[in-house]
C-alpha positions, 0 to 999 in steps of 0.5 A: 685554409679556413674562412676569414673571421668576417665571413664566419660572422656573416654565416652565423648571422644568416643562420640565426635569422633563418631560425627566427623566421622559421619559428615565427612562421610556425607560430603564425601557422598555429594561430591560423589553423584550427586544432584537430579534434582530440581523440576521445580517451577511454575515460570519457565515455565511462564518465558520460555513462556514469552521469547518465546513471546518476540521473537515473538513480532517484534521490530521496531527501531527508524526511521532514516530520510535522506532528504525526506525519512525515513528508518525503521529497525527492527527485527522479526521472520526469513523469516516472512512477516512484515507489516509497519502500519501507524495510520490513521482515528482511525485504523492501515493501512498497508503502506508497506510489506517486508519479514524479512531476515534469521536473522530476520532483515527487512528494509523499506524506505518510503517518509517522511510523510507530517505531524507527523505520528505514525508507528508500525511493525506487523508480525506473529499476533504481533505488535511492540512498536509504533514509532512517525515520526515527520514532519520536515518542509524543506525550499523550494528550488528554484526547476528548471522548465520544460514543466510540471512546477516546477520539483518534487524532488526525495528522492536522491535530483535529479529532475524528468524530464517532459515527458508528460503534458496536461493542457486542455487549448484549446476548444477541446480534443488534439487528438495528445495526447489522443484517445477517446474510442468509441464502434462503432469503437472498439466493447468494452463495459463496464461490465455493458453494458455501451456504449463508445461514442465520442461526445460533451456530453461525452467528453468536454474541456472548461475553462481549464478542461477536462470533462468526463460524463456518462449518463443514457438516458431516452430511450434505444438507439442502441450502434453500434459496429463492431461486434454486436450492443446492445441496452442500456441506458448507455453512458460512456466516456474514453480517453487514450494516447494509441499509443500516449504516453507510458512509463515504470517507472516514476512519473504520476500525475493528478489533479481531481475532482470527481462527487458526483453522487451515482452509478458513477465510475471514475478512473485515471489509467495506462494500458499496451500498448501491453498486452505482458503477456496476457489479464487482469490481466496477463499484470497488471494494475496500478490504481492511483486513483479509485473512487466509488460514493457510497463511497465518502470519499475514493479514492483507489490506487490499483495494479492488477496482477496474484497473488495479492490475496496473499497480500493486493494490494489496499490502503484502507485508503487513505481518501479524504473527499472532493474528490467531492467538490474540486480538489486534486492531485493523484500521483504514483511513479513507479520503478522496485521494488515498487509503491508509491502513494501520494495524495496531495503530502502526501504519503498514500500507497506503494506496491511491487508486487510478481506475480505468473505467471512471475518473478518480475519486470514483468509484470510491466516492459513494457510501459503503457499508461494513462487512464481517465474514467467515467463510471457507477458502479456495485455490491455494487457501482451500481446505485440506483433508487434515483441516478442522471442520469449523473456523471462527472469526471473533470480533471484540468491537467495530467503530467508524468515525467521520 
């Protein structure tokens, strides 16, 4: 027989009361007991890795143009070497190197490119998003002139002033401006045994140009020297402004045509006048334009000093495909902190030196003289059996400004 109705009601009431008590106890326990740590999902480590990767990738902000300069700013890992690279000849060429600050910021200012170029920042093995700098044609102003001709304009709008010039309009080398290297007087040979000689074959001025010629003679000859004469077939040419013109800092330029002779080696460079910090490379060397006859599509700017191996000290992507068929202008702007190189008025490379034997701006804080040289190459740039026996550097003009 079933239970009475009153008994059934009491049973249902007890069951509801027990259920409510259970829920309340469960909630109270949940408030008092701390939740166990969640098991990481597979996506969390990946997100952390992505964030770390993002921090490692340098950021190059939109470049800012001001007059004839363009400034690049960005972020990278703190105190990291940052390379500003420009896209050229199908590859990325480093045009400037800076170290980021303790906060990871970096700033690089360069002359505005002569045509539209693409840049990126590269640091710690990572590359930033590329940025395009468009060429903006600036109406030519009526620049003042001096002995060098129209005065070049600096980035701040002021003008350089002429300090040296030679247009080679005479019939002989101007000995008040230039001294010819001569082994018979100095005892100096090239590293390949080339004999410096001052004669009509090696040094000639005619038709508004200077011609420096290196020759391989068919017979051995005696190269005289104040020390020990040497027999050789190699005759080479070099002129310098040493003891006639020197300058610390400024703008230096020459208009040159190189020979197409394989095995030839020519250069326009700046040499320390007094070697105040010691023999090469302690006192430095500035190669504005160095040409090798076995690589005729490039002309190389370089900065040599003790410690240069810690960073790139040669501009390897300054292409001049017609260096042997026409005249081109090669320029360096040398300041206490940086050297900027231009070929035919277009910026191609810059360098800030960090020597290990002295504190910058040394060794590039002393007077340097100008040098023009035509010799023979060595190693990979040496002559071949099929090479011509003469190689000539033709110079249209040389100028300097301060």
